[in-house]
N, C-alpha and C positions, 0 to 999 in steps of 0.2 A: 504494500500499499504506500502510496507516494506521500511523502510529509510536506505539508504546505510551508512554505518558506515566508508568508506574511507575518508570523509573529518574530521572525528574526529580524524583517526589515523595521517592524514597529519598535522594536528594542534599539536597533541601531540608531534609529531616526532620534529617539527619547535621548540616548546617550550623546549622540551629536549636538543636541540642543543643550545638555547639560554640559557639556565640554566647552561648547562655545560661552555660555553664560559665565563659567569659572575662568576662562582665559579674558574674556572682555573685563570681567570685575577686577581682575589681577592687574590688567594693563591701565585701565582708565580710571579707577576710584582713588588711588592716590593722587593723579593729576587733578581731578576735579576737585578734591579738597584742598589743593593749592592754589587752584583758581578762585574757589570760593572764599577762602581767607585774603589772597590778594585783592579781590574786590571789595571786601569788607574794609580792609586797610585803607584802600583809595578814598573810599567814602568818608572814613574818617578823617584823612587828609585834606579832603575837600571842606568839608566841616571847619576844619582848623583854620584853613585859609580864606575862607569866607564865612565870618562870623555872624553875618547878618541871616544867614539861613540856620534852620534848625533842622533836627533830623526829620521831623515830619514833613515839613516842606521838600527836602531832598527825596523822600521815599515817594511823595507824590509826583515829583520830576522823572523818576526812575519808572514809576507806573505809566507815565505819560509816553516815555520812550518804547516801553515793551508795547503798549497799545498801537503806537504807530508802526512797529516793526510787524506786528501781527496783522496790520492792515495792509501790509505790503509797501510802505513807505519807510525808506531808509533814512534813519536820523542823520547820518552824515551828509555834509553838502548844505544846499539852501534850496528854495523853491524853483530854482531854475533847472533842477534834476529832470532828466527825461520823464514822461509819463510811463507808467508800468502797463498802462492800458492803450498804448497806440497800436496799430494794426499788427505791427511785426510782434510785438510782445503778445497781444491777445493771441495770435496765430500759434505762437509758442505754447501758450498757456491750453489753448484748445487741444494740442497735441499732446501736452501732459496729462490731459484728462481721460482721452479716449485710450491713451497707452497704460493708463493707470499709473503713471510713474508718480504724480502727484508730490512733488517737492516739498509742497507746505509754507514756502515763503510767499506765496502769493495765492489769494482765494477772493471770491466774491464776497463784497461787504453789505451790497444791497439784498433786500428780500427777494427782489425780482430776479437778482443775478444769480442768487443761490437755488431759486426754485428752477430756474433755466438750467442750471449746472447740473440739476438732479437729472431731469428729463434729457438733457444733452447726453451725459453719461450713459443714461439708461439705453440708448440707441446706439450711442457712438461706440460703446466699448464692443459689443457684439459685432458692429460693423468694421471696426478695427481688427477684431479676430479674423473676421472673414478675408479681409483685405491682407493680412499676414499670413493666412492660410494660403490663398492663391500666390501671393508673392514666395512663398516657400515651395510651392508646387513647379513655380517656374524656375527658382534655383535648383529644386531637383532635377527637373528635365534638363538643365544645362549641365548637370553633374552626370547624368545618364548619357547624354551626347560626348561628354569628355570622357566618359569610361568607354565607349565604342571607339573614339578616337585613338586612346592610349593602348588598348587591348590589341595584341598582336598575335599572331598564330604561333602557338608553342609556348605563350606565357600563361602562368597559372591565373585563374581568376580571383584567387583571395590576392595575389600579389597587385593586380590591377586594381582592385578595390581599395588596397591599403594605399596605393599611390594617389587615387583619386582623392580618399579622405585626406592624406596629408597635404594635397595642394588646396583643398577647400578650407582646412585649417588654417595652413599659413597666409593664404591668400585674405582670408577674412579677418585673420589676427592683424596683419599688416595695415589693411584698409580701415578697419573699426576700431581698434585697440591701441595700435601702435603709432600711427601717424597723427590721428585727431588730437592726442595729448601734446603734440608740438605745436599745433595751432593754437590750442587753447592756452598753453604756457605762454605764448608768444602774445595773444590777444589780451588775456587776463591778467597776465603776470604772474601766474602761478609756477610753482616747481613742475618737473615733468611727473613726479610722484603724485601731484595733488591732481594734474590733469588726468593721468590714468587711472587714478581713483575715482574722479567724476565720470570718467567715461563708462568704467565697468559699472558703477552704481546706477546710472542711468539707463544703459542698454539691459541690465538685469530687472529693470523697473522697480528697484529697491526704492530708489528716489529719496534720500535723507534730507536734502535741501540745504545742507550745509555748505554747499558748492553749487551755484547756478551760474551760468553764462549769462553775460549781459547785464549784470545787476550792479557794477561797481560804479558810483557817480562820479567818479574821477575819471573814467575812461570815456572815450567818444567813440562809439560803435557805428559801423555801417548800418543803414537800416535793414537790410536784410539779412543781418548776422545771425539774429535768433531763428529766423525762417528757415536758412539753410542749416542751421542745427537741427531743427525739427525734422528735416527731410533726411538728414545724416541718422538720426535716432530711428527713423522708420524701417530704414534698411538695415540699420545694425540689430534692431529688434527681430528681424526675420532671420537674419544671419545666426544670433547667439541662441534664438529659439530652437533652430537644427541644431545646433552644438548641445545644448541641454537635451535635446529629444534623443540626439545620438548616445550622450553618456548615460542618460537613465535607461534606456534600452540595453547598452551593454551592461550596466548595473544589473538589472533585472537577470538578463542571461547568465551572468555570473553565478548570481545567488541560485536560481533555478539549476545550472549546471552542478554547483556544489551540493546541493541537496539531491539531485538525481544520482551523482555519484555516489552518496552516502547511502542511498536507498538500495543501490546494486550491490554495496558492499555488505550492507545487510542481508539482503537476498542471498549473496553468494556464501555468506558465513552460515545461514541457516541451511542452505544446501549442503554445504561441505560437513554439517553437523549431522544431516540426516546420512549422509553417505559414510561417515566414519563409524555410525553406530551398527553393531552387529543385527543382523536381520533376525527378527523375533520368530521363535517357531510357530507355524501355523496350527491351531487346533481344530482337529478333523471330528465332526460329531458324527458318531457311528448311527446308521441307520436302523 
C-alpha cells in the first residue's frame, strides 16, 4: 500500500516557517531594539534643543508625520513634490493591485477610491492570472520550439531538456534579476544588493514596500519610468511563476519518488521474509 507523502510535506512546511521565524528574530530583533532606542534618544535631544515644545506636542507632530506617510505623502521635501496620483504613478499602482504585489506605501484614501479598488481587484486579479497563464503558455511554446531546434539525432532527450531548462533559467535570470538591479541602482541611488532585493521581492509578489521605485522626492524621474517598470513586472511575473512551478513540480516528484522507493523497500522486505521462512507442512484431512 502506497504511503501518502502529504504529512511529510505539511511537516516540512511548518518546519520551514519555524526556521524562518527563528532566523529573522535572530537577525532583526537586536537591530530593531537599537533603532528604537536611537529614535527615543533623538526625540529627547530635539526637546532639549527646542525648549518651547513639550513632549505631547512632539508626539502629536510625529503622529502627523505617520498619518502623512500612511496616506502616501512623503514627509521629505516640500509641496512641489510630484503627485503620487499622476497617470504614470496611477498606472503603476493599478499594476500592483491586479498582480497582488501591494507594496503598502500607497493606497486609496477616499471612500470612493477604496470601493473602486475592491471591485477593480475583484475582476482584475482573475484577469491578470488569465493573462499570465496565456503569457506562460506562449513562453512554453517558445521553449518547445527551442527544444526542437536544439535536439539533434543521437542526442538524448533528457540532455536536450536539461539544456533548454538551463537556457531558460539563465536568460530569464539575466533579463529579470541581474540587469534590472543595475538600472534601479543607477536611477534610485540604491546599492546593487538593495536593487536585487527589490527585484525579487517585487517579482515574487511579496511586496513589502520598504523599497519602491519612483518615490524619492529628491530625484527627477522621466514620466514613463514607473510605467515601464510595471511592464517589466508583468513579464517578470510570468517568468518567475514558471520557475516556481518547475521547482514545485520537481519537489513533488522528489518526495513521491522517495516515498515510492520506501514502499518498494518495504514490499521487497516482506517478500524476502516470506521466502526465508520454511514452508509450513500442509495438513491433509482424511476423507
